C-alpha positions in Angstrom: 97.0 102.5 121.3 98.9 100.6 118.7 97.1 97.8 117.0 99.5 95.1 116.8 100.5 93.4 113.3 99.3 89.7 112.8 102.2 87.9 111.9 101.9 84.4 110.2 105.1 82.6 109.7 105.2 79.7 107.4 108.2 77.5 108.4 108.5 78.8 111.9 110.8 76.0 112.9 113.5 76.3 110.4 116.3 78.9 110.5 114.5 81.8 109.4 111.4 81.1 111.2 113.2 80.8 114.8 114.9 84.1 113.8 111.8 85.8 112.9 110.1 84.8 116.3 113.3 86.2 118.0 112.8 89.6 116.4 108.8 89.4 117.1 109.9 88.4 120.9 111.6 91.6 121.2 108.3 93.7 120.1 105.3 92.3 122.0 103.7 95.9 121.7 103.9 95.7 117.8 103.5 92.0 116.9 101.2 89.2 117.5 101.8 85.8 116.2 98.4 84.5 114.4 99.7 81.4 112.9 102.7 79.1 112.8 103.7 76.1 110.6 106.2 73.4 110.4 106.6 70.3 108.2 107.2 67.4 110.9 108.9 68.9 113.8 106.0 68.6 116.2 107.9 69.2 119.3 109.5 72.5 118.4 105.9 74.0 117.0 104.4 72.5 120.3 106.6 74.9 122.2 106.1 77.8 119.9 102.4 77.4 120.5 102.8 77.6 124.3 104.8 80.6 124.1 103.0 82.5 121.4 99.3 81.0 121.5 98.7 81.7 117.8 95.3 81.3 116.6 96.3 78.7 114.1 99.2 76.0 113.8 99.7 74.0 110.7 101.5 70.9 110.2 102.1 69.7 106.7 102.4 66.2 107.8 98.7 64.7 108.9 100.0 62.3 111.3 102.2 65.0 113.0 98.9 67.3 112.9 96.9 64.8 114.9 99.9 64.7 117.6 100.2 68.3 117.8 96.5 68.5 118.4 96.6 66.0 121.4 99.3 68.0 122.8 97.8 71.4 122.7 94.7 69.8 124.0 96.3 68.4 127.2 97.7 72.0 127.7 94.4 73.5 127.5 95.4 75.8 124.6 92.9 77.2 121.9 95.0 76.9 119.2 93.4 75.3 116.1 95.5 72.9 114.1 95.3 72.5 110.5 97.2 70.3 108.1 98.8 69.9 104.6 99.1 72.6 101.8 95.3 73.3 102.2 96.2 74.6 105.8 99.3 76.5 104.6 97.4 78.3 102.2 94.4 78.8 104.7 96.5 80.7 107.0 98.6 82.4 104.5 95.6 84.1 102.8 93.4 84.5 106.1 91.6 87.8 106.4 93.0 88.4 109.9 96.7 88.1 108.7 98.4 91.3 107.9 102.0 90.1 107.3 103.0 86.7 105.9 106.7 85.6 106.3 107.4 82.7 103.7 110.3 80.9 105.1 109.4 77.2 103.7 112.5 76.0 101.9 112.4 75.2 98.6 109.5 74.5 96.1 107.4 73.2 98.9 106.8 76.9 99.6 105.4 77.9 96.5 101.9 77.5 96.6 101.3 79.1 100.1 103.6 82.1 99.2 101.2 82.8 96.1 98.4 82.2 98.1 99.6 85.0 100.3 100.4 87.4 97.3 97.0 86.7 95.9 95.3 87.9 99.0 97.1 91.1 99.1 99.1 90.5 102.1 102.5 92.3 103.0 104.8 89.3 102.1 108.1 89.0 103.4 110.0 86.6 101.1 112.6 84.4 102.6 111.4 81.5 100.0 113.7 82.4 97.1 112.6 79.5 95.0 109.1 80.8 94.7 110.4 83.5 92.4 113.0 81.3 90.8 110.2 78.9 89.6 107.3 81.4 89.0 108.8 84.5 88.4 106.6 86.0 85.9 103.4 84.4 87.5 104.3 85.4 90.9 105.1 89.1 90.1 101.8 89.2 88.1 99.8 87.9 91.0 101.6 90.5 93.3 100.6 93.5 91.1 97.1 92.5 90.4 96.2 92.0 94.3 98.0 95.2 95.5 100.3 92.7 97.8 103.5 94.4 99.2 106.6 92.2 98.4 109.5 92.5 100.6 112.7 90.6 100.2 114.3 88.8 103.2 117.3 87.2 101.6 120.1 89.5 103.0 121.4 90.4 99.6 118.0 91.5 98.1 117.1 93.0 101.5 120.2 95.2 101.0 119.5 96.1 97.3 115.8 96.9 98.4 117.4 99.5 101.0 119.9 100.9 98.4 117.4 101.7 95.8 115.6 104.9 95.8 112.1 103.3 95.6 112.8 100.0 96.8 111.9 97.3 94.6 110.5 99.6 92.0 113.6 101.8 91.9 115.9 100.4 89.2 115.2 102.8 86.5 116.3 105.8 88.9 119.7 106.4 87.2 121.0 102.7 88.4 123.7 101.2 86.4 123.9 97.9 87.9 123.2 95.7 90.8 126.0 94.1 92.7 125.1 90.6 94.6 127.7 89.9 97.2 128.7 86.2 98.0 130.8 84.7 100.8 132.1 82.1 98.5 131.1 79.3 101.0 133.1 77.0 102.9 135.2 75.9 100.1 136.3 79.2 98.8 139.9 78.1 99.4 139.6 74.3 98.8 141.8 73.4 95.9 139.5 72.5 92.9 141.3 69.2 92.6 140.2 68.5 96.1 136.3 69.3 95.4 135.5 65.8 94.4 136.3 64.4 98.0 134.4 67.0 99.9 132.5 65.6 102.8 128.7 66.6 103.8 130.2 68.3 107.0 132.8 70.1 105.0 129.9 71.4 102.7 127.9 72.5 105.6 130.3 74.3 107.4 129.3 78.1 106.2 131.9 80.5 107.6 129.6 83.3 108.6 125.9 82.0 109.2 124.5 78.7 111.0 122.0 77.6 108.5 120.0 74.4 107.4 121.9 72.0 105.5 120.5 72.5 102.3 121.0 76.0 101.9 124.6 75.5 103.3 125.3 73.0 100.4 123.7 75.9 98.1 126.2 78.3 99.7 129.2 75.8 99.0 128.0 75.2 95.2 127.0 78.9 95.1 123.9 77.5 93.7 122.4 80.0 96.0 123.9 82.8 94.4 122.6 81.6 91.2 119.0 81.4 92.4 119.7 84.8 94.0 120.6 86.2 90.7 117.1 84.9 89.1 115.3 86.2 92.0 116.8 89.7 91.6 115.8 89.8 87.8 112.1 89.6 89.0 112.1 91.4 92.2 113.8 94.5 90.9 112.6 94.1 87.0 116.3 94.0 86.1 118.2 93.0 83.2 120.4 90.1 83.8 123.5 92.0 82.2 122.8 94.8 85.0 123.6 92.2 87.8 127.0 91.2 88.8 128.1 88.6 91.6 131.2 89.4 93.4 132.9 87.4 96.1 133.3 89.2 99.5 134.3 86.9 102.1 133.7 89.0 105.1 130.1 89.4 104.1 129.9 92.8 105.8 128.6 94.5 102.7 125.4 92.6 102.0 125.0 93.8 98.2 125.5 97.3 96.6 123.8 99.3 93.9 125.9 101.3 91.3 124.4 104.6 90.0 125.2 106.1 86.7 126.7 109.3 88.3 129.5 107.0 89.9 128.2 106.7 93.4 128.0 103.2 94.6 125.5 102.5 97.7 126.0 99.7 100.0 124.1 98.2 102.8 126.4 97.1 105.8 125.8 95.2 108.8 127.0 92.0 110.7 126.0 88.8 109.0 122.9 88.3 111.1 119.6 87.3 109.5 117.9 89.5 112.2 118.7 92.6 110.2 116.6 91.8 107.2 113.9 90.1 109.0 113.5 93.3 111.3 113.7 95.5 108.2 111.0 93.7 106.5 108.6 93.5 109.8 108.8 97.3 110.4 109.3 98.8 106.9 109.1 101.7 106.4 109.9 102.0 110.1 113.0 100.6 112.1 112.9 98.9 115.0 115.6 97.0 117.3 116.8 93.7 115.9 119.2 92.4 118.6 122.1 92.9 116.2 124.9 95.2 117.4 126.1 97.7 115.2 129.3 97.3 113.3 132.4 98.7 115.0 134.2 100.4 112.0 137.4 100.6 114.1 137.7 97.0 114.5 136.0 95.7 111.5 139.3 95.2 109.5 139.9 94.8 105.9 137.1 94.0 103.2 137.9 91.9 100.3 136.4 91.5 96.9 137.1 89.1 93.9 135.3 87.6 91.1 133.8 84.5 90.6 135.7 81.5 89.6 133.3 79.6 87.3 135.5 76.6 87.2 135.1 76.2 91.0 131.5 77.3 90.9 129.9 75.7 87.8 126.4 76.2 89.2 126.8 80.0 88.7 127.1 79.5 85.0 124.1 77.1 85.0 121.8 79.9 86.7 123.2 82.6 84.4 122.0 80.2 81.3 118.7 79.4 83.0 118.0 83.0 83.7 118.5 83.9 79.9 116.4 80.9 78.7 112.6 80.5 78.8 111.3 80.3 82.3 111.0 76.4 82.3 114.6 76.4 82.7 114.8 78.0 85.9 112.1 75.6 87.1 114.4 72.6 86.1 117.4 74.1 87.6 115.7 74.6 90.9 114.0 71.2 91.0 117.2 69.2 90.0 119.3 71.1 92.6 117.0 70.1 95.3 117.2 66.5 94.3 120.9 66.4 93.9 121.7 68.2 97.1 119.5 65.8 98.8 121.1 63.1 97.2 124.6 64.5 98.2 123.6 64.8 101.9 122.3 61.1 101.9 125.8 60.4 100.3 124.4 58.9 97.0 126.5 61.1 95.0 129.6 63.3 95.2 129.7 67.0 95.6 131.1 67.6 92.2 128.3 65.6 90.8 125.4 68.2 91.9 126.0 70.6 89.1 126.6 67.6 86.6 123.0 66.3 87.4 121.5 69.9 87.3 123.2 70.6 83.9 121.8 67.2 82.4 118.3 67.8 83.7 118.2 71.2 82.1 119.4 69.7 78.7 116.4 67.2 79.1 113.8 70.0 79.6 111.5 71.4 77.1 111.5 75.3 76.6 108.2 76.8 77.9 107.8 80.5 78.3 105.3 82.1 80.7 104.3 78.9 82.2 101.0 78.5 83.9 100.8 77.2 87.6 99.7 73.8 86.0 102.8 73.9 83.7 105.3 75.0 86.6 104.1 71.6 88.6 104.6 69.5 85.8 107.7 70.9 84.8 109.1 70.6 88.3 107.6 67.2 88.8 109.4 66.0 85.5 112.6 67.5 86.4 112.8 66.0 89.9 112.0 62.6 88.4 114.8 62.9 86.0 117.2 64.2 88.7 116.5 61.2 90.8 117.2 58.8 88.0 120.5 60.4 87.7 121.6 60.1 91.2 120.7 56.5 91.2 122.7 55.6 88.1 125.6 57.6 89.7 125.2 55.8 93.1 125.2 52.4 91.5 128.3 52.9 89.8 
């Protein structure tokens, strides 16, 4: 009899979390949910607990945790409810957890992701901000604790599959890594019209249904900038060996170019169940629920260079990744605040990169930051970004 893997999903009510549960649901013989977590979405987490009956459920919000406790008690469920950052770290590092899906969006997911890595877990990393903010510290923690780090971003998962030895395979005759990008919903919008882009326009991703924050990151292509930084740390790759290419169809999820002239590409429908199923089952393969590509009806595949006038966030990320690590922390923090400001209609779309650049210019250079440094730099950058948003909103 096969022993089922115990899965903890951090951020189970978000897009990646829901998709992970869709894959888990298809394989009750392989996976058992050990813990689930949410920020404030009590109703969704309650429903998930009723279906999967995890040992633990974590609500980041204390009041929501009390509400969930009452609901589960009324249902007669034995799921134990934990709260806050301590609760997240507890389930991420729990001795009975085999696999941790780190799917909390933004800097909020860093501490629990590090807790999983520090406990030697098999860590499926969908939270790119963890590596952006703490690349050196994070990869060191993974190595020192013999954790297994598997990328879940579709692009990095594709690269992992195309490298001979996964994340450790860059040196094996690799010439460069090619990150593909859809270009987002504004790829064909005239640059002169970007100042008037609405929230709905920026969130209308052409290929994926995603949360609002990551949808805006796709529209600015900051997501690709963050992925550039993530790729540097994941694959121990010099930045000049990573190329970003626009590929609107998102059929090829990324590529690796080798010295012998070969290019290996990972192809599939644009569906996050593919990288999630790969991460859960690796080195095996399991059914994901995604149909295979029909090559006869696929049509054309287009590629084009990145227009940095249209996407200044890419240039900002390229500058950050070549600077001391504090710049990537500032980049990420300022972007989160600026995107939130745009979503709340406090600033215009084109002001997102302006605010990020301004905060980076105000950030001191710090090499190899400690966890305390990371928290301080992140906090200061957020404060400065809020000030910039408020000033622009008051004009």
